[in-house]
C-alpha positions in Angstrom: 41.7 39.6 -33.3 41.1 36.6 -35.5 41.3 37.2 -39.3 38.6 36.0 -41.5 39.4 33.1 -43.9 39.3 35.5 -46.9 41.7 38.0 -45.3 44.0 35.2 -44.1 44.1 33.7 -47.6 45.1 37.1 -49.1 47.7 37.8 -46.4 49.3 34.4 -46.5 49.5 34.4 -50.3 50.9 38.0 -50.5 53.6 37.3 -47.9 54.5 33.9 -49.4 54.8 35.3 -53.0 56.6 38.3 -51.7 59.2 36.2 -50.0 59.7 34.2 -53.2 60.4 37.4 -55.1 62.8 38.7 -52.4 64.7 35.4 -52.5 65.1 35.6 -56.3 66.5 39.1 -56.1 68.7 38.8 -53.1 72.4 37.9 -53.4 74.1 35.2 -51.4 74.7 34.4 -48.6 71.5 36.2 -47.5 69.6 34.4 -50.2 70.2 31.0 -48.6 68.7 32.2 -45.3 65.7 33.9 -47.0 65.1 30.7 -49.0 64.5 28.7 -45.8 62.4 31.5 -44.4 60.2 31.4 -47.5 60.1 27.6 -47.5 59.1 27.6 -43.8 56.3 30.2 -44.3 54.8 28.3 -47.3 55.1 24.9 -45.6 53.6 26.0 -42.3 50.8 28.0 -43.7 49.9 25.3 -46.2 49.9 22.7 -43.4 47.7 24.8 -41.2 45.2 25.2 -44.1 45.4 21.6 -45.2 41.7 20.9 -44.4 40.7 23.7 -46.7 42.8 22.4 -49.6 41.7 18.8 -50.0 42.5 17.1 -52.2 45.9 18.7 -52.3 47.3 16.7 -55.2 49.8 14.7 -53.1 47.7 11.5 -53.0 47.1 8.9 -55.6 43.8 10.3 -56.8 43.9 11.0 -60.5 47.5 9.7 -61.0 46.8 6.9 -63.5 44.4 8.9 -65.7 46.9 11.7 -65.8 50.0 9.7 -66.8 49.4 10.6 -70.4 50.8 14.0 -69.5 54.1 12.4 -68.7 54.0 10.4 -72.0 53.5 13.6 -74.0 56.4 15.3 -72.1 58.7 12.3 -73.0 57.6 12.5 -76.6 58.5 16.2 -76.7 61.8 15.5 -75.0 62.8 12.8 -77.6 61.8 15.0 -80.5 63.7 18.0 -79.1 66.8 16.0 -78.4 66.8 14.7 -82.0 66.3 18.3 -83.3 69.0 19.7 -81.1 71.5 17.0 -82.2 70.7 17.9 -85.8 71.2 21.6 -85.1 74.3 20.9 -83.0 72.9 22.6 -79.9 72.8 19.5 -77.7 75.0 19.9 -74.6 75.5 18.4 -71.1 73.7 19.7 -68.0 75.5 22.6 -66.3 77.2 22.1 -63.0 79.4 19.5 -61.2 76.6 17.3 -59.9 76.3 13.8 -61.3 73.5 13.6 -63.9 71.2 11.4 -61.8 71.5 13.6 -58.7 70.9 16.7 -60.9 67.8 15.1 -62.4 66.5 13.9 -59.0 67.0 17.4 -57.5 65.2 19.1 -60.3 62.3 16.7 -60.1 61.9 17.5 -56.4 62.1 21.2 -57.2 59.5 20.8 -60.0 57.1 19.1 -57.5 57.6 22.1 -55.1 56.9 24.6 -57.8 53.8 22.8 -58.9 52.6 22.6 -55.3 53.1 26.3 -54.8 51.4 27.1 -58.2 48.4 24.8 -57.9 47.8 24.3 -54.2 49.2 27.5 -52.6 48.1 29.9 -55.3 45.4 28.6 -57.6 43.2 26.9 -54.9 43.4 30.1 -52.8 42.2 32.2 -55.8 39.2 29.8 -56.2 38.5 30.0 -52.4 38.5 33.8 -52.8 35.6 33.4 -55.2 37.4 33.9 -58.5 36.0 32.0 -61.5 38.1 29.3 -63.0 39.5 31.1 -66.1 40.6 34.3 -64.3 42.1 32.2 -61.5 44.1 30.1 -63.9 45.2 33.1 -65.9 46.3 35.1 -62.8 48.1 32.0 -61.3 50.0 31.5 -64.6 50.9 35.2 -64.7 52.3 35.1 -61.2 54.3 32.0 -62.1 55.8 33.7 -65.1 56.6 36.9 -63.2 58.7 34.8 -60.8 60.9 33.9 -63.7 61.7 37.5 -64.8 64.1 38.6 -66.4 64.7 35.3 -68.3 62.7 35.8 -71.5 62.8 32.1 -72.4 61.4 30.9 -69.0 58.9 33.8 -68.7 57.2 32.9 -71.9 57.4 29.1 -71.4 56.2 29.2 -67.7 53.3 31.4 -68.7 52.1 28.7 -71.1 53.0 25.8 -68.8 51.5 27.6 -65.8 48.1 27.9 -67.5 48.1 24.3 -69.0 49.2 22.7 -65.7 46.6 24.6 -63.7 43.9 23.4 -66.0 45.2 19.8 -65.9 45.4 20.0 -62.1 41.7 21.1 -61.9 40.9 18.1 -64.1 42.9 15.4 -62.3 43.8 16.9 -58.9 47.2 15.2 -58.9 50.6 16.9 -58.7 52.9 13.9 -59.5 52.3 13.7 -63.2 52.6 17.4 -63.5 55.8 17.5 -61.6 57.3 14.7 -63.7 56.3 16.4 -66.9 57.7 19.7 -65.6 61.0 18.0 -64.7 61.2 16.3 -68.1 60.5 19.5 -70.1 62.8 21.5 -67.9 65.7 19.0 -68.5 64.9 19.1 -72.2 65.2 22.9 -72.3 68.4 22.8 -70.2 70.3 20.5 -72.7 68.8 21.5 -76.0 68.9 25.3 -75.8 72.3 26.9 -75.6 73.3 28.1 -72.2 74.0 31.7 -73.4 70.3 31.9 -74.3 68.7 30.6 -71.0 71.7 31.4 -68.7 71.7 28.0 -67.1 68.0 28.3 -66.4 68.5 31.1 -63.9 66.0 33.7 -63.0 66.1 36.9 -60.9 69.5 38.2 -59.9 71.1 35.0 -61.0 70.1 35.7 -64.6 71.8 39.1 -64.5 74.9 37.8 -62.7 75.4 35.2 -65.4 75.6 38.0 -68.0 78.1 40.0 -65.8 80.3 37.0 -65.0 80.5 35.9 -68.6 81.2 39.4 -69.8 84.1 39.7 -67.3 85.5 36.4 -68.5 85.5 37.6 -72.1 87.3 40.8 -71.0 89.9 39.1 -68.9 90.6 36.2 -71.3 93.7 36.8 -73.4 
């Protein structure tokens, strides 16, 4: 029995989003396996529906007109760095990776997130017949929910999710959005103290950060 495009859109989105939430709330080593299951599901289903999601934001259409978004992100980054230095909250990136590797990895992750948010979620909502405003709002809410229980990221991703969806519908390009996402994410990572955003973790990782640091404080002499 062949599913209708509408039912197929709903099923693929529900399974894909469900897998993302399961990954976020599953401990390692199972999390690593489920990550690739979720990645494969989203990649394969997106590829099979590629003719229905053109343009998909991965071409050069709209890139040059949208570069002002990156410029604004850079301006926010510079201003936030200056303020954090003044407030003595500026600190290095967390983890053993070299800075350039860390930044490159986060930029790729930002592109993946924007693809899922705009192409995999938002465009499906529009194909299902939703009007632009409700589709953008619901996509932003789902994006924010995926960052629970981190209160900093939930609030910021709700705002960025809505803004980036509107900008995507205007320019249909993911690269400028991903660059801006990466710049703003790095900005948050180094200007806000780690004990507030828990190394930018979400899901189970956010809770485990609290437990680990509590145990360290108890064990420390």
